N, C-alpha and C positions, 0 to 999 in steps of 0.2 A: 648121550653125548659121546662122540668119537674121541678117543684119547690116543695120541701117537705113541709109538713104541718107546721112545726116549723118556717121555713123561711117565709112562707106565713103569719103566725100569727104575726111575727115580723114586716114585711113590712106594714101590716094592722094597727098594733099598732102605728108605726111611723107616718103613714098617719093621723091617728085619733089625735095623739098628736099635729101634725103640725096645723091641722085645729082648734083644741081647743085653741091653743096658739095665734091665730090671733086676732088683734083688729078689730073693725068694718071697719075702713078705709082700712086696708090691705085686709080684706075679700072681700070688694066691688071691690077693684082693681083686685084681682084674678078672681072674677066673670066676670068682664068686659074683662080682657085680654084673658081669656080662654073660653069665651062665656058659662058660667055656671050659674045655677039658684039657687043652694042651696049647703049646706055643704056636703051632700051625694055625689053630683057630683064632688065637689072639692076633697073630700077624695079619690074618685075613680081615678081622674086624677093624684093626687099625688102618689097613689099606682102604677099606670101604669108607671110613671116616675121612681120611685124607683125600680120597677121590671126590667125595661129596663137597668138601671145602674147595677143592680145585675147580670143580664144575660150577659152583656158586660164583667164585671169583671170575671165571671166564665169562659166565653169563652176565654179570654186572658190567664187565668191560665191554661186552658187545652192545649193551644198552646205554653205555655212556654214563653209568651211575658212579658218582664219586662221594666221598665223605661229606662234602660241603652241600650236597643237594638234598 
């Protein structure tokens, strides 16, 4: 799926904010659960998850799927 540069920047910004907001215990837990070694890897993993959610929502909007269906 194509993602425009504005959306890409927003998702990267959210990922960075999430990483920056973690305390040391939470950060270590994420590293262990996702087999990561540093903040850059965690930021990338969060971005990938946000992108997947974004793509899913965009896909459902194209198909006209709503909560009531």
